[in-house]
N, C-alpha and C positions, 0 to 999 in steps of 0.2 A: 287761782284755780279753785274750783268748787270742792269742798270737803265732802267726800262720798261716804264718810263714816256716819253711824247713827247709834244712838243709845239703845242698849238692851232694855226692852220693856217687857217685864214678865206678863205673860198672858196665857190663858187656858188654851189647850189644843182645840182648834175649831172642828166642828163636825163636818169634815169634808167628805164628799161622795167621790167614789172612784171616777177619775176624769174620763170624759169622752175623748177618743183619739181623733185628733184633727190634723196632726202633723203628717205631711206627705210621706208616704212610704212606711209609716209606723203601723205595726200590726196590732190588732185588738186583743191578742191573747194575753199579753202581759199587762195586767191592770194594777196590781198592788205589790209593792216591794218595801221592805223595811231595811234601812241601813243602821248598823250599830257602829258607833265610833267612841273613842275615849272621851272626847270633849267637843261639843258644838255650841257656839261657834269657836273656831280655833284660828288665830291670826295667821298661822303658817300653813294651813292645809286648804289652800284655795282650790287645789285640784279636786278635792271631794265636792266642794260647792259647785264647780263647773260640771262635774259628772252628774250630780243629782239634778241640777237645773236643766240639763239636757234631757234627762229621762222625763222630768215633769213636762217640759215643752213637747215631748213626744207622746204625751197622753198617759203617762204612768203616774199613778198616785203613790208618791214616795213619802214615807214617814221616817224620821230619824230618832233613834234612841241614843242619847248621850249618857255615858256611864258616870260622868261627872257633872256637877252643877256648873252653870256659867261662871267664869272667873274674870271676864273682861267687861269693862264698862262700855267700851267702844268696839264696834265690829265693822267689817267691810260691808258695803251696801248690798253686794250680791248675797252674802250670808244672811243679812238682815231680812231679805225677802223670803227666806226659808224658815224663819224662826217659828212661824205658826205651825210648822210640820214637826217640830221637835218635842220630844218627851224627855224631860230631865228627871233624875231620881228624886224620890221623896225623902222623908225622914228615915232615920235608922229603923224606927219601929215599923214604918211602912215597908221598908226593904225586907225586914224579917217576916212580916205578915205575908207579903207576896211570895216569898220563898217557901214558907210553910204551906201556903195554899197550893203552890205548884207541886210540892212534894206529895201532898194529900191526894191530888188528882192523878199523879203519875209517879208513884214512889220508886218503882224500879229504874226508870230512866233518870230521874233526878239524882237518886242515890248513886247510880252508876257513873254519872257525870262527875260528882264530887269525888268518888273513889278514883276515877281515872286521873283527875287533876292532882290529887294527893300522891298517887303512885308515880306520876311523871315528874313532879316538881319537888318532892320532899327534900332533895339535896340543895334546893334553892329556896330557903325559907322566906325571903322577902318576896320573891316572885310568887311563891305558893300562896302567901297571905293575900297579896294583891289579886291573884287569880280567883281565889275563893270569893273575895268581896265582889269582883267583877261578875262572877257567875251569879251571885245573889242579886246584884243590881239588874242583871238581865232577866232573871226569873221573876223579879218584882213586876215586870211588864207582861208576864205570860197571860194573865186574864185579859188584859186589853188586846194583846196580840190575837188571841182566839177570836175576839169580836171583829178585829180588822181583817183577819184571815189573809195574811200575806202569801203570795205565791212563791216568793223567794226571800230568805233572810240573808242579807249580804253584810259583810263587815270589811273595814279597812284596817290593816295591820294584823300581823300573825301573832299578836300578843293578847292582851286582855279583851279587846273587842271581838276577836275571832273565837276566843274561849267562850264568851257569852253567847255568841251566835251559834256556835257548835252545840252548846247545851240546849238552847232554845229550839234549834232544829230537831234535836232528838226528842225533846219533851212534847213538841207540837206536831211531830211527823211532817215537817216542812223541809224543802231543800235548803241546805246551808252552803253558802259560798263566801269566799274571802279574797281580798287582794293583799299580797305581801310586797314590801317595798325594799327596805335597806336594813336599818338597825334591828328590825324585828326578825330578820333572818340571820344576819351576820353576827349578832351579839346575843340576842335573847334566848333563842332555842326553846320556845315554850310549846311542846307537843307538836312540833312542826310535822313530823312524819304522820302522826295520827290525823292531823287536820287535813293534810293533803290527801291522804287515803280516804277519809270519810267525806270530804267535800263533794257535793254534786258538781260544783264548778270551782276550780282553783285558778287564780289569776296572779300574775306577777308583771312587773313593769319593764323587764329587759330580758333578752336572750341570755345575757351573762348570768342573771339570777337563776334561770332554768338549769344551766350547767352546774352552778354552785350547789343548788338544792339537790340535784341528782347525785352529786358526789358526797354531800354532807348530811342529807336528810333521808331521802328515800329514792330508790331507783324508779318509783312510779312518777317522780317529778317530770322526767323527760317526756313522757307521753301524755301526762294529765294536765300539766300547767299550760294555760293560755297566756300569751303575751299581749297585754293591752297597755299602751303607753299612757302615762300622765301627759297632759297636753295643754295647749294654749288656746284661749278663745280668740280665734283669728278675726272674728267680726269686731272685736274690741281692741285689736292690736294693729293699728294702721302702720304701713311702711313709712319710716321717717328717714329720708335720704340726706337732706340738707340741714344747715344750721347746727352742726355739731361743734362743740367747744374744743378747740385745738388742744391736744395733750391731756384731755380729761379721761382718766381711767375710772371705771366703776366696778366695784365688787359688791355682791349682795349675798348674804347668807348668815346663818347663826354663827356667832363667834365661838366655835368649838373646834377641836382638832381636825375633824374630817374635812373642813373647808380649806385648810392649808394657808390660812392668812399669815401665819408667822413666816412661811416661805415667801409669801408676797412681800412682806415688809423687808426681808433680806434682799429680795430682788430689786426693790425700789431703792434701797441704799446703794446697790451697785450702779443703778442708772444715774443716781444723783452724782456719784463720783465720776461718771463718764460725761457729765454735763448735759444729759438729756433733759429737755424741758417737759415736765409733766406735773399734773396734780392728780391725786387719787382720793376717791370718795368710797368709804366702806360703809354700807348700810346693813345694819343688823346689831343684835345684842346677844349676849351670852356670857358664859363663865370665863372666857379668855380675854375679856375686854381690857381689864387692868394690865394683864401681861403684855398684850399687844401694844397698848399705849406706852408701856415702859420700854418695850423693844424698839419702838419708833424713836423714843427719846435717846436710848443708848446708841442707836445707829445714826442719830442726828438728822432724821428725816421727818420728825413730827410736824414741822411746819408745812410739809407737802402732802400730808395725809389728814383727811377729815374723817373722824369716826362719827358717823351721822346717827347711829342708833337705829332701832326698829322704826320703820316708816309705813304709812298706809300705802296701799297698792297704787293709787293714782300718782303719788309722789315718786315712787320707784319707777313707774312707767315714764314719767316726764324725764327723769334722769337718764333712763335708757335711750330716750329719744335725742338727748343732747350729748351723750358721751362719745368719745372717739373710739373707745375700746372697752369691752367687758371682759374682766379677768376673774376666773374662778379656779385656783390651783388645788383642786380636791386631792386628798391623800387618804391612805389607809391608816387609821389610828392604831395605837398600841394594843387596844382591846379587840381589834379586828373590825371595828365599825368603819363604814365608808358610805359615800353617797350612792344612790341608785343611779338615776339620770336626773340631775337637778333641773327643776322646772324653771328656775331663774335663767339658766342657760337658754332654754327654749324661748323664753320671753324676750331675751335680748336678741336672739337670732331672728325672731319674728318681727321685731321692731326695726331691724336694719342695722343694729349695732354689731360690728365685727367681734368675734369671740375667741378667747384663748383659754384652754383648760389643760387637763392632764389625762394620761392613759390609765384611768382608774375605773373599775366596775363597768357599768354600761355606757359611760360617756363616749367611747369610740363608736357606739351605735348611733349617737346623735351627731357627732362631729367627725367627719373624715379629715385626717390631717392633711392640710393643704387643699382641701376641697370646700368644706363648709366653715373652716376655722383652722387654728393651729393647735397642736397638742404637743406637750413636752412630758418628760418623765416626772413623777411626783418627787417632792423634796429636793429639787435641784434649782436653787436660786439663780445660778448663772445661766442655765438654759432658759429659765423663765424670763430673766432680764433680756437675754438675746432676742427672744420671741416678741416681747413687748416692744423693744426698740425697732425691730424689723417692721412691725405693723405700724408703729407711729410714723415711720419714715417712708413708707411705701403706700401712697394713696391708691394706686391701681390695685394692689393686692387686697387692701381693705375693701374696695368696691367689689372686686370679683368674689371674695369670700362671703360678703354680706348678701349678695344676690343669690348665690347658691344656697346659703343657709336659710333664707326666707323660703325658697322653693322646697327645700327638704322638710322644713317644719310644716308647710302647707300639706305636703303629701303624707307624712308619717306621724305627725304630732299635733294634729288638729283635735282639740278636746271634744268637739261635737262628734267628729267621726269616730274617735276612739270610744266615747260613751255609747254611740250607736252600735259599735261592735259588741260591747258588753251587753247591751240590751238584746242583741241577736242571740248571744249565748244563753241568756236568761230565758228567752223565748223557747229555745230548744228544751230547756228543763221543763217548762210548762207543757210542751208538746209530749214529752216522754211520759209525764204524769197523767 
């Protein structure tokens, strides 16, 4: 299979002109948007790439401000196509000079932003220092931004990127918007209420998140937040019905507590004792890898589990096309962290691979139990083992769930449609202004 990765080649930002709108149905009002993210390219944030790519295809000139310098030698091909639109931070001296220049031009706004961050995060010294540095990295780009003249400054994650976007919106008098996801609201709590209240457009990825933010951040969340799903590029995700490897289970995700892979290993040990035929491939890397490998050894199932590490997107897609079942037993971690709606589940559903997950966070918005897949309670290895065995042994059930899952993703989780909805909300901001 052709390797779709490419080497990062440092290059100056080209002098792009605002694009002509040629996409059918796209409005000409929204012409220039800036995205602020922690790191671009990022191996795990393909949903941002899909969103930006769709806006560009729709005629919007999108530029990306990365608060960190690139840290990966290899990137996905879709992200590589956007590298010419990315601005990475300069040296520390350039960051300081840009911040001072922004302060000299608009001292009240810039000083107020710093003061608000300090007042809101002084009890979290690590988050405070990182937020101040992110704020400076954003302000470093203020002079360039005035020349580009974005109509909307958008950010992903309610942590450092949205702090920078919020401050830049104040300094430049531009609409600020952001999308919040999971750990950035369940764990971090960085000026969440203030950002929701100040944002011209506040977005989240599930109805579950709206309710949670209404209860834990601000009552304004209920009427202000718009739900726009992360999604799958359906044009690049063909339905694969045949040629699936019997008994092959696939799990994809970072090896950390929220993915529930320890529960999966325990469930696989139970299946092994029952004599169920299976092989499990776990794709991903993370801090729990050594612990999970040891658990598999302790439960005497290491020979039936392949820890495949992080893989490029085309490899994971090929594995989804060949697996009998996709399993992701997400759970709420001890610190309160949890998944939003995992994109890997959407991708498996779109590919035709039957899915099994848990009743955590927004996952039931993606998977109706017994309709588009099966759901079990978190941290219950026996229930998970029962559901895996049921699906492995019932060909008709797998077929029925897989068909319904594909249709559901097409209707509700198509990345292009969801990006178009975001563009529509941004259009409204331009109209108001």
